[in-house]
MMTF fields as JSON, N, C-alpha, C and O atoms, coordinates in Angstrom:
{
  "mmtfVersion": "1.0.0",
  "mmtfProducer": "UNKNOWN",
  "numBonds": 475,
  "numAtoms": 476,
  "numGroups": 119,
  "numChains": 1,
  "numModels": 1,
  "chainsPerModel": [1],
  "groupsPerChain": [119],
  "chainIdList": ["A"],
  "bondAtomList": [4, 2, 8, 6, 12, 10, 16, 14, 20, 18, 24, 22, 28, 26, 32, 30, 36, 34, 40, 38, 44, 42, 48, 46, 52, 50, 56, 54, 60, 58, 64, 62, 68, 66, 72, 70, 76, 74, 80, 78, 84, 82, 88, 86, 92, 90, 96, 94, 100, 98, 104, 102, 108, 106, 112, 110, 116, 114, 120, 118, 124, 122, 128, 126, 132, 130, 136, 134, 140, 138, 144, 142, 148, 146, 152, 150, 156, 154, 160, 158, 164, 162, 168, 166, 172, 170, 176, 174, 180, 178, 184, 182, 188, 186, 192, 190, 196, 194, 200, 198, 204, 202, 208, 206, 212, 210, 216, 214, 220, 218, 224, 222, 228, 226, 232, 230, 236, 234, 240, 238, 244, 242, 248, 246, 252, 250, 256, 254, 260, 258, 264, 262, 268, 266, 272, 270, 276, 274, 280, 278, 284, 282, 288, 286, 292, 290, 296, 294, 300, 298, 304, 302, 308, 306, 312, 310, 316, 314, 320, 318, 324, 322, 328, 326, 332, 330, 336, 334, 340, 338, 344, 342, 348, 346, 352, 350, 356, 354, 360, 358, 364, 362, 368, 366, 372, 370, 376, 374, 380, 378, 384, 382, 388, 386, 392, 390, 396, 394, 400, 398, 404, 402, 408, 406, 412, 410, 416, 414, 420, 418, 424, 422, 428, 426, 432, 430, 436, 434, 440, 438, 444, 442, 448, 446, 452, 450, 456, 454, 460, 458, 464, 462, 468, 466, 472, 470],
  "bondOrderList": [1, 1, 1, 1, 1, 1, 1, 1, 1, 1, 1, 1, 1, 1, 1, 1, 1, 1, 1, 1, 1, 1, 1, 1, 1, 1, 1, 1, 1, 1, 1, 1, 1, 1, 1, 1, 1, 1, 1, 1, 1, 1, 1, 1, 1, 1, 1, 1, 1, 1, 1, 1, 1, 1, 1, 1, 1, 1, 1, 1, 1, 1, 1, 1, 1, 1, 1, 1, 1, 1, 1, 1, 1, 1, 1, 1, 1, 1, 1, 1, 1, 1, 1, 1, 1, 1, 1, 1, 1, 1, 1, 1, 1, 1, 1, 1, 1, 1, 1, 1, 1, 1, 1, 1, 1, 1, 1, 1, 1, 1, 1, 1, 1, 1, 1, 1, 1, 1],
  "groupList": [{"groupName": "UNK", "atomNameList": ["N", "CA", "C", "O"], "elementList": ["N", "C", "C", "O"], "formalChargeList": [0, 0, 0, 0], "bondAtomList": [1, 0, 2, 1, 3, 2], "bondOrderList": [1, 1, 2], "singleLetterCode": "X", "chemCompType": "L-PEPTIDE LINKING"}],
  "groupTypeList": [0, 0, 0, 0, 0, 0, 0, 0, 0, 0, 0, 0, 0, 0, 0, 0, 0, 0, 0, 0, 0, 0, 0, 0, 0, 0, 0, 0, 0, 0, 0, 0, 0, 0, 0, 0, 0, 0, 0, 0, 0, 0, 0, 0, 0, 0, 0, 0, 0, 0, 0, 0, 0, 0, 0, 0, 0, 0, 0, 0, 0, 0, 0, 0, 0, 0, 0, 0, 0, 0, 0, 0, 0, 0, 0, 0, 0, 0, 0, 0, 0, 0, 0, 0, 0, 0, 0, 0, 0, 0, 0, 0, 0, 0, 0, 0, 0, 0, 0, 0, 0, 0, 0, 0, 0, 0, 0, 0, 0, 0, 0, 0, 0, 0, 0, 0, 0, 0, 0],
  "groupIdList": [1, 2, 3, 4, 5, 6, 7, 8, 9, 10, 11, 12, 13, 14, 15, 16, 17, 18, 19, 20, 21, 22, 23, 24, 25, 26, 27, 28, 29, 30, 31, 32, 33, 34, 35, 36, 37, 38, 39, 40, 41, 42, 43, 44, 45, 46, 47, 48, 49, 50, 51, 52, 53, 54, 55, 56, 57, 58, 59, 60, 61, 62, 63, 64, 65, 66, 67, 68, 69, 70, 71, 72, 73, 74, 75, 76, 77, 78, 79, 80, 81, 82, 83, 84, 85, 86, 87, 88, 89, 90, 91, 92, 93, 94, 95, 96, 97, 98, 99, 100, 101, 102, 103, 104, 105, 106, 107, 108, 109, 110, 111, 112, 113, 114, 115, 116, 117, 118, 119],
  "secStructList": [7, 3, 3, 3, 3, 3, 3, 7, 7, 3, 3, 3, 3, 6, 6, 7, 7, 3, 3, 3, 3, 3, 3, 3, 3, 3, 1, 4, 4, 4, 3, 3, 3, 3, 3, 3, 3, 3, 3, 7, 6, 6, 1, 7, 3, 3, 3, 3, 3, 3, 3, 7, 6, 6, 7, 7, 3, 3, 3, 7, 6, 6, 6, 6, 6, 6, 3, 3, 3, 3, 3, 3, 6, 6, 6, 6, 3, 3, 3, 3, 3, 3, 7, 1, 7, 7, 4, 4, 4, 7, 3, 3, 3, 3, 3, 3, 3, 3, 3, 3, 3, 6, 6, 3, 3, 3, 3, 3, 3, 7, 7, 7, 3, 3, 3, 3, 3, 3, 7],
  "xCoordList": [0.771, -0.082, 0.816, 1.938, 0.495, 1.024, -0.027, -1.25, 0.628, -0.502, 0.442, 1.656, -0.387, 0.078, -0.727, -1.893, 0.187, -0.401, 0.348, 1.56, -0.77, -0.312, -0.105, -0.406, 0.387, 0.37, 0.869, 1.504, 0.724, 1.241, 0.117, 0.409, -1.001, -2.004, -2.348, -1.615, -3.518, -3.787, -4.141, -4.229, -4.341, -4.885, -3.479, -2.421, -3.789, -2.719, -3.261, -4.404, -2.573, -3.175, -2.509, -1.574, -3.347, -2.667, -1.364, -1.052, -0.577, 0.737, 1.573, 2.798, 1.093, 1.845, 2.464, 2.49, 2.877, 3.465, 3.134, 2.873, 3.08, 2.654, 3.709, 4.215, 4.02, 4.663, 3.766, 3.275, 3.672, 2.822, 3.841, 4.772, 3.503, 4.215, 3.245, 2.055, 3.851, 3.122, 4.266, 5.199, 3.943, 4.891, 4.239, 3.147, 4.869, 4.531, 5.183, 6.277, 4.209, 4.763, 4.097, 3.235, 4.665, 4.328, 5.239, 6.44, 4.583, 5.41, 5.957, 5.677, 6.833, 7.468, 8.314, 8.358, 8.965, 10.131, 9.521, 10.231, 8.101, 7.421, 6.909, 6.258, 7.106, 6.561, 6.921, 8.119, 5.963, 6.578, 6.388, 7.237, 5.257, 5.067, 4.485, 3.958, 4.533, 3.87, 3.313, 4.062, 2.108, 1.309, 0.843, 0.957, 0.366, -0.446, -1.548, -1.327, -2.864, -3.981, -4.73, -4.261, -5.839, -6.533, -8.018, -8.334, -8.836, -10.284, -10.898, -10.685, -11.624, -12.26, -13.85, -14.321, -14.634, -15.948, -16.652, -16.563, -17.567, -18.084, -17.45, -18.143, -16.251, -15.4, -14.731, -14.652, -14.06, -13.645, -12.125, -11.555, -11.614, -10.167, -9.239, -9.394, -8.346, -7.495, -5.966, -5.592, -5.15, -3.889, -3.031, -3.122, -2.357, -1.34, -0.177, 0.172, 0.507, 2.051, 2.488, 1.887, 3.289, 3.665, 5.144, 5.844, 5.592, 7.083, 7.335, 6.861, 8.062, 8.327, 9.721, 10.509, 9.767, 10.756, 12.17, 13.022, 12.56, 13.525, 13.988, 15.129, 12.543, 12.468, 12.187, 12.369, 11.69, 11.071, 9.67, 8.77, 9.662, 8.381, 7.627, 8.147, 6.256, 5.4, 4.261, 3.9, 3.729, 2.836, 1.694, 1.864, 0.519, -0.379, -0.288, 0.426, -0.884, -0.529, -0.685, 0.107, -1.873, -2.419, -1.353, -1.659, -0.113, 0.562, 2.2, 3.131, 2.243, 3.715, 4.531, 3.961, 5.843, 6.282, 6.005, 6.644, 4.959, 4.562, 4.909, 5.413, 4.531, 4.513, 5.942, 6.528, 6.4, 7.427, 7.36, 7.356, 7.292, 7.011, 8.761, 9.633, 8.862, 9.942, 9.968, 9.177, 10.728, 10.671, 12.191, 13.316, 11.904, 13.034, 12.911, 12.308, 13.395, 13.257, 13.95, 13.811, 14.667, 15.337, 14.552, 14.649, 13.412, 12.58, 11.263, 10.358, 10.812, 9.58, 8.747, 7.548, 9.214, 8.167, 8.202, 9.249, 7.094, 7.209, 6.373, 5.447, 7.001, 6.758, 6.067, 6.299, 5.223, 4.827, 5.005, 4.27, 5.97, 6.222, 5.489, 5.7, 4.544, 3.561, 3.882, 3.925, 4.11, 4.593, 3.473, 2.586, 3.598, 2.588, 1.011, 0.401, 0.686, -0.573, -1.723, -1.634, -2.91, -3.87, -5.303, -5.488, -6.18, -7.562, -8.075, -8.617, -7.962, -8.05, -7.443, -8.163, -6.214, -5.688, -6.156, -5.496, -7.465, -7.953, -8.732, -9.463, -8.534, -8.936, -8.512, -7.949, -8.748, -8.259, -7.345, -7.649, -5.997, -5.066, -4.7, -4.44, -4.674, -4.31, -3.202, -2.896, -2.519, -1.367, -1.934, -2.996, -1.14, -1.282, 0.011, 1.052, -0.08, 1.015, 0.489, -0.683, 1.323, 1.073, 2.202, 3.322, 1.996, 2.95, 3.079, 2.169, 3.981, 4.007, 3.67, 4.113, 2.724, 2.57, 2.223, 1.113, 2.839, 2.64, 2.401, 1.507, 3.239, 3.449, 2.42, 2.317, 1.589, 0.509, 0.56, 1.136, 0.27, 0.368, -1.162, -2.213, -0.837, -2.055, -1.935, -0.877, -3.094, -3.211, -3.643, -4.488, -2.859, -3.309, -3.205, -2.475, -4.167, -4.55, -4.118, -4.076, -3.799, -3.937, -5.299, -6.133, -5.678, -6.858, -7.074, -8.197, -5.941, -6.458, -5.939, -5.741, -5.644, -5.341, -5.835, -5.718, -6.405, -7.198, -6.1, -5.203, -6.319, -5.422, -6.581, -7.504, -6.557, -7.629, -6.652, -5.753, -6.809, -5.967, -7.203, -8.193, -6.801, -7.745, -7.228, -6.012, -8.014, -7.929, -7.524, -7.399],
  "yCoordList": [-1.165, 0.137, 1.439, 1.396, 2.375, 3.575, 4.661, 4.552, 5.662, 6.667, 7.769, 7.727, 9.019, 10.335, 11.375, 11.358, 12.213, 13.439, 14.752, 14.952, 15.584, 16.828, 17.871, 17.776, 18.717, 20.024, 21.208, 20.844, 22.7, 23.628, 24.182, 25.144, 23.818, 24.547, 26.088, 26.593, 26.872, 28.02, 28.807, 28.426, 30.132, 31.533, 32.172, 32.442, 32.295, 33.191, 33.977, 33.674, 35.389, 36.119, 35.562, 34.766, 36.284, 35.572, 36.049, 37.204, 35.244, 35.559, 35.05, 35.052, 34.687, 34.254, 32.73, 32.203, 32.233, 30.936, 30.353, 31.058, 28.715, 27.846, 26.86, 26.658, 26.251, 25.006, 23.776, 23.978, 22.399, 21.666, 20.663, 20.431, 19.912, 18.606, 17.479, 17.652, 16.236, 15.17, 14.115, 13.683, 13.794, 12.98, 11.406, 11.235, 10.39, 9.099, 8.455, 8.78, 7.313, 6.757, 5.361, 5.228, 4.246, 2.851, 2.155, 2.394, 1.325, 0.471, 1.324, 1.217, 2.299, 3.186, 2.614, 3.095, 1.633, 0.919, 0.517, 0.358, 0.359, -0.105, 0.866, 0.546, 2.221, 3.446, 3.543, 3.573, 3.605, 3.56, 4.915, 5.721, 5.392, 6.638, 7.291, 6.608, 8.567, 9.685, 10.888, 11.404, 11.386, 12.153, 13.353, 13.264, 14.383, 15.241, 15.536, 15.913, 15.364, 15.636, 16.797, 17.229, 17.567, 18.422, 18.495, 17.996, 19.061, 18.655, 20.258, 20.812, 20.677, 21.847, 21.773, 20.83, 22.324, 22.19, 22.162, 23.056, 20.952, 20.484, 19.883, 19.504, 19.728, 19.088, 18.002, 17.749, 17.082, 15.809, 16.069, 17.153, 15.031, 15.113, 14.901, 13.911, 15.764, 15.892, 15.763, 16.457, 14.96, 15.04, 16.416, 17.016, 16.796, 17.72, 17.512, 18.126, 16.722, 16.452, 14.699, 14.101, 14.262, 12.858, 12.771, 13.515, 12.05, 11.797, 10.319, 9.797, 9.593, 8.28, 8.072, 8.962, 6.747, 6.558, 6.852, 6.863, 7.063, 7.478, 8.951, 9.407, 9.697, 11.084, 11.954, 13.154, 10.927, 11.479, 12.123, 11.669, 13.209, 14.222, 14.275, 14.234, 14.378, 14.834, 15.815, 15.669, 16.737, 17.69, 17.734, 17.35, 18.142, 18.657, 19.97, 20.855, 20.149, 21.39, 22.616, 23.534, 22.747, 23.601, 24.32, 25.291, 23.507, 24.041, 24.143, 24.642, 23.514, 23.367, 24.704, 25.714, 24.784, 26.242, 26.847, 27.864, 26.303, 27.127, 26.421, 26.906, 24.907, 24.064, 23.239, 22.974, 22.888, 21.535, 20.696, 21.029, 19.334, 18.232, 17.803, 17.876, 17.38, 16.719, 15.781, 15.937, 15.094, 13.905, 13.662, 13.513, 13.674, 13.427, 12.147, 11.976, 11.08, 9.711, 9.297, 8.192, 10.258, 9.954, 10.445, 10.164, 11.459, 12.003, 11.361, 11.82, 10.457, 9.831, 10.952, 10.907, 11.921, 13.03, 13.631, 13.933, 13.746, 14.645, 16.137, 16.446, 16.928, 18.356, 18.913, 18.581, 19.791, 20.597, 22.071, 22.807, 22.387, 24.049, 24.567, 24.197, 25.414, 26.203, 27.725, 28.486, 28.2, 29.673, 30.44, 29.824, 31.423, 32.306, 31.595, 31.226, 31.586, 30.989, 31.687, 32.902, 30.993, 31.75, 31.415, 30.311, 32.307, 31.784, 30.58, 29.874, 30.2, 28.74, 27.6, 26.614, 27.585, 26.806, 26.507, 25.796, 27.102, 26.888, 25.441, 25.08, 24.83, 23.363, 22.658, 23.263, 21.621, 20.718, 19.846, 18.975, 19.994, 19.303, 17.863, 17.906, 16.697, 15.434, 14.728, 14.641, 14.175, 13.56, 12.062, 11.632, 11.404, 9.897, 9.311, 9.943, 7.973, 7.243, 5.799, 5.532, 4.833, 3.477, 2.871, 3.343, 1.745, 0.772, -0.484, -0.905, -1.254, -2.694, -3.201, -2.648, -4.478, -5.25, -6.651, -6.744, -7.613, -8.965, -9.038, -9.718, -8.31, -8.402, -7.816, -7.914, -7.151, -6.275, -4.839, -4.574, -3.807, -2.466, -1.716, -1.686, -1.149, -0.482, 0.911, 1.42, 1.623, 2.974, 3.5, 2.959, 4.671, 5.295, 6.965, 7.625, 7.37, 8.949, 9.535, 8.897, 10.663, 11.637, 12.173, 11.746, 13.087, 13.574, 14.87, 15.187, 15.491, 16.732, 17.752, 17.644, 19.073, 20.269, 21.377, 21.239, 22.486, 23.374, 24.327, 24.743, 24.627, 26.04, 26.728, 26.179, 28.12, 29.062, 30.332, 30.884, 30.598, 31.604, 32.733, 32.568, 33.908, 35.114, 36.039, 36.044, 36.744, 37.464, 38.915, 39.762],
  "zCoordList": [-0.069, 0.103, -0.066, 0.438, -0.606, -0.646, -0.102, -0.194, 0.445, 0.814, 0.455, 0.654, -0.234, -0.751, 0.071, 0.465, 0.192, 1.065, 0.167, 0.092, -0.492, -1.087, 0.05, 1.24, -0.511, 0.31, -0.53, -1.519, -0.364, -0.96, -1.728, -2.438, -1.739, -2.564, -2.075, -1.225, -2.637, -1.687, -2.939, -4.107, -2.334, -3.081, -3.756, -3.186, -4.955, -5.701, -6.516, -6.857, -7.173, -8.063, -9.312, -9.401, -10.421, -11.721, -11.961, -11.672, -12.472, -12.872, -11.743, -11.863, -10.832, -9.42, -9.713, -10.825, -8.675, -8.49, -7.346, -6.371, -7.256, -6.224, -6.458, -7.562, -5.376, -5.527, -4.644, -3.533, -5.447, -4.758, -4.571, -5.342, -3.135, -2.705, -2.556, -2.295, -2.746, -2.644, -2.133, -2.809, -0.7, -0.035, -0.045, 0.497, -0.612, -0.493, 0.734, 1.196, 1.294, 2.376, 2.011, 1.143, 2.868, 2.749, 1.735, 1.611, 1.072, -0.081, -1.007, -2.201, -0.514, -1.411, -2.446, -3.579, -2.096, -3.028, -4.417, -5.41, -4.423, -5.677, -6.435, -7.429, -6.108, -6.815, -8.166, -8.449, -9.15, -10.749, -11.143, -10.763, -11.961, -12.403, -11.253, -10.375, -11.176, -10.477, -11.244, -12.074, -11.068, -11.713, -10.87, -9.648, -11.376, -10.98, -11.888, -13.038, -11.369, -11.983, -11.577, -10.525, -12.047, -11.518, -12.006, -13.085, -11.278, -11.596, -11.043, -9.964, -12.08, -11.783, -11.492, -12.127, -10.889, -10.841, -11.947, -12.789, -12.088, -13.15, -14.215, -15.159, -14.234, -15.273, -14.853, -13.651, -15.973, -15.404, -14.876, -14.998, -14.333, -13.642, -14.876, -15.591, -15.109, -16.416, -15.942, -14.996, -16.53, -16.12, -16.344, -17.415, -15.492, -15.643, -16.167, -17.175, -15.637, -15.681, -15.235, -14.342, -15.807, -15.372, -15.245, -15.932, -14.546, -14.304, -14.073, -13.063, -14.955, -14.499, -13.485, -13.167, -13.117, -12.043, -12.577, -11.688, -13.667, -14.373, -14.414, -14.491, -14.327, -14.399, -15.85, -16.054, -16.751, -17.798, -17.572, -16.866, -18.27, -17.538, -19.084, -20.2, -18.701, -19.917, -19.355, -18.187, -20.099, -19.614, -20.467, -21.624, -20.107, -20.794, -21.542, -21.07, -22.557, -23.568, -22.968, -23.185, -22.044, -21.418, -20.017, -19.325, -19.921, -18.834, -19.357, -18.725, -20.701, -21.019, -21.012, -21.425, -20.568, -20.559, -19.291, -19.02, -18.252, -17.073, -15.922, -14.909, -16.18, -15.049, -15.056, -16.106, -13.827, -13.947, -12.986, -11.801, -13.473, -12.408, -12.246, -13.112, -10.931, -10.638, -9.181, -8.251, -9.216, -8.204, -7.285, -7.764, -6.239, -5.123, -4.704, -3.645, -5.357, -4.889, -3.545, -3.021, -3.084, -1.501, -0.676, 0.519, -1.251, -0.114, -0.544, 0.152, -1.444, -1.747, -2.145, -1.869, -2.741, -2.894, -4.384, -4.957, -4.859, -6.159, -6.121, -5.371, -7.154, -6.867, -8.3, -9.463, -7.801, -9.227, -9.067, -8.408, -9.686, -9.749, -10.522, -11.677, -10.383, -10.942, -11.211, -10.245, -12.491, -12.567, -13.533, -14.123, -13.577, -14.309, -14.482, -15.486, -13.136, -13.167, -13.734, -13.911, -14.074, -14.872, -14.158, -13.647, -14.155, -13.537, -13.881, -13.03, -15.182, -15.51, -14.737, -14.575, -14.229, -13.607, -12.298, -11.54, -11.922, -10.64, -10.614, -11.536, -9.69, -9.533, -8.23, -7.318, -8.201, -7.13, -7.568, -8.383, -7.03, -7.694, -6.964, -5.761, -7.59, -6.981, -7.37, -8.559, -6.424, -6.703, -7.048, -6.599, -7.836, -8.438, -8.417, -8.597, -8.171, -8.452, -8.819, -8.555, -9.429, -9.597, -9.022, -9.217, -8.246, -7.749, -8.123, -8.837, -7.843, -8.149, -6.937, -5.93, -6.819, -5.547, -5.995, -6.52, -5.913, -6.197, -7.671, -8.175, -8.326, -9.691, -10.435, -11.658, -9.629, -10.419, -10.379, -9.324, -10.955, -10.863, -10.423, -11.064, -9.101, -8.499, -8.723, -9.093, -8.492, -8.605, -7.057, -6.343, -6.736, -5.654, -5.825, -6.565, -4.901, -5.021, -3.862, -2.81, -3.942, -2.487, -2.358, -3.157, -1.433, -0.845, -1.985, -2.376, -2.4, -3.116, -2.325, -1.115, -3.221, -2.597, -3.714, -4.932, -3.042, -3.805, -4.197, -3.464, -5.545, -6.096, -6.492, -7.093, -6.117, -6.467, -7.371, -6.737, -8.344, -9.176, -9.51, -10.223, -8.757, -8.68, -10.058, -10.251, -10.928, -11.885, -11.52, -12.405]
}
């Protein structure tokens, strides 16, 4: 089992920055890919950024050039640096990972952290 706890959300003005953190605990030796998703009210949950265990990152087109995902395997933590924030970035941000257990890949989610960008 893996537990994920996000932190770092809050209220920021447009053009500002925030850094989200997600700390993993439990069977952390088995973690594979880690991602950030977001969900705005009335909308589906969408992937924002993804990073493999080897450090390869991918981003949604809407955040390319503004957001950076990184991972500290020694601290079992994934980060999302968000710069030049826009009101449309307002959402609950969720940390996700998949992890191996008994030869199967399982999905794990954090509880979410609210990011609100005012215009």
